[in-house]
Wavefront OBJ file of the C-alpha trace (Angstrom):
o trace
v -0.240 0.035 0.103
v 1.442 3.430 -0.990
v -0.126 6.723 0.939
v 0.909 10.089 -0.024
v 1.070 12.485 2.209
v 1.426 16.644 2.141
v 1.906 17.975 5.606
v 3.366 16.886 8.588
v -0.512 16.997 10.217
v -1.323 14.233 7.170
v 1.692 12.016 8.525
v 0.388 12.605 11.726
v -3.171 11.322 10.819
v -2.164 8.392 8.971
v -0.137 7.244 12.125
v -2.878 7.610 14.040
v -5.178 5.314 11.890
v -2.075 3.028 12.271
v -2.180 3.115 15.810
v -6.029 2.419 16.224
v -6.029 -0.636 14.150
v -2.712 -1.771 16.087
v -2.620 -5.175 17.978
v -1.024 -6.547 20.347
v 2.124 -8.210 19.334
v 2.456 -6.626 15.828
v 5.869 -5.059 14.922
v 6.324 -1.872 12.653
v 9.252 -1.146 11.195
v 10.066 2.557 9.877
v 12.987 3.097 7.499
v 13.566 6.702 6.244
v 16.342 9.370 5.931
v 16.876 11.738 8.709
v 14.192 14.648 8.800
v 11.268 12.419 6.544
v 8.895 12.310 9.309
v 9.463 8.983 11.349
v 8.712 10.316 14.752
v 6.329 12.249 13.499
v 4.463 9.715 11.980
v 5.502 7.472 15.649
v 3.388 10.278 17.334
v 0.296 9.615 15.299
v 0.563 5.872 16.188
v 1.093 6.458 19.845
v -2.470 9.285 19.786
v -3.896 6.075 17.705
v -2.774 3.769 20.723
v -4.395 6.717 23.174
v -1.103 7.817 24.666
v -1.020 11.393 25.573
v 2.610 12.008 27.014
v 5.113 13.069 24.853
v 6.872 11.085 21.932
v 10.501 11.518 21.787
v 12.559 9.177 19.823
v 14.886 7.018 22.016
v 17.766 7.822 19.435
v 20.524 8.232 22.873
v 18.361 5.326 24.785
v 17.309 2.661 21.904
v 14.360 1.834 23.671
v 11.236 3.777 25.243
v 8.148 1.736 26.721
v 4.817 3.553 27.119
v 2.079 2.043 28.745
v -0.431 4.194 29.054
v -2.224 3.416 26.148
v -4.519 0.574 25.255
v -1.739 -1.949 24.621
v 2.187 -0.871 25.782
v 4.182 0.707 22.987
v 7.812 -0.393 22.468
v 9.363 2.322 20.821
v 12.873 1.624 19.417
v 15.332 3.688 17.501
v 18.473 1.891 16.542
v 20.404 4.244 14.383
v 23.274 4.389 17.315
v 23.641 0.380 17.427
v 26.875 -1.086 16.453
v 26.444 -4.579 16.685
v 23.217 -6.174 16.876
v 24.055 -8.166 20.098
v 23.598 -5.421 21.458
v 19.753 -5.847 21.275
v 19.685 -9.212 23.352
v 21.201 -6.936 26.009
v 18.592 -4.725 26.014
v 15.809 -7.877 25.665
v 15.068 -7.073 22.303
v 12.970 -10.569 21.933
v 11.145 -9.421 25.181
v 9.744 -6.785 23.488
v 9.369 -7.843 20.410
v 7.259 -11.191 21.420
v 5.564 -9.664 24.212
v 1.919 -7.722 24.313
v 2.486 -4.406 22.941
v 3.089 -2.833 19.405
v 6.466 -2.783 18.865
v 7.738 0.172 16.246
v 11.376 0.075 15.343
v 13.066 3.002 13.463
v 16.381 2.327 11.408
v 15.066 -1.298 11.375
v 17.575 -2.288 8.102
v 20.125 -1.902 10.644
v 18.820 -5.103 12.094
v 17.301 -6.483 9.510
v 18.878 -10.486 10.468
v 17.318 -10.389 13.888
v 13.961 -9.176 12.959
v 10.786 -11.278 13.635
v 9.669 -13.676 10.633
v 6.439 -11.295 10.005
v 6.256 -7.539 10.509
v 4.744 -4.473 8.954
v 7.853 -2.298 7.077
v 6.641 1.337 6.837
v 9.068 3.437 4.328
v 9.299 7.054 4.283
v 10.605 8.869 1.376
v 10.737 12.618 0.255
v 10.283 14.123 -3.169
v 11.439 17.663 -3.186
v 10.056 18.107 -6.843
v 6.526 17.786 -4.937
v 6.605 20.122 -2.387
v 9.071 19.936 0.654
v 6.007 18.472 3.156
v 5.436 15.799 0.353
v 6.237 12.135 1.528
v 5.368 8.633 0.012
v 4.992 6.171 2.679
v 4.739 2.978 1.802
v 3.513 -0.289 4.263
v 4.547 -3.329 3.166
v 3.515 -6.616 5.196
v 6.589 -9.073 5.161
l 1 2 3 4 5 6 7 8 9 10 11 12 13 14 15 16 17 18 19 20 21 22 23 24 25 26 27 28 29 30 31 32 33 34 35 36 37 38 39 40 41 42 43 44 45 46 47 48 49 50 51 52 53 54 55 56 57 58 59 60 61 62 63 64 65 66 67 68 69 70 71 72 73 74 75 76 77 78 79 80 81 82 83 84 85 86 87 88 89 90 91 92 93 94 95 96 97 98 99 100 101 102 103 104 105 106 107 108 109 110 111 112 113 114 115 116 117 118 119 120 121 122 123 124 125 126 127 128 129 130 131 132 133 134 135 136 137 138 139 140 141
């Protein structure tokens, strides 16, 4: 499925819709360059889960856990992971195979340890179509 958005608000709304449909045990991977809107989409997903607290990218903490929504939300940013073995140290499998929704930013860096099935979300810019234009592709893997 390919969705085009033309503003951060539209990207946020798409995330909200994804969050409303999310079920426990689902894994979303999120791929896109810096500044493409990964955090905006993630904030929308959190809203769709009923999470009201601020959502920010856990670049330095690797994982942020939110438990105030209808299901737990495990938000990973693996941009700074040097070796996939580091993921074992933080209990990656406990989150991915847990009772919440897992979102993994920069998931392409840890492909070898991803679960067998997940939803891959890729966000791309196209400046010829406008500064805020985003092409968002969602694939079931």
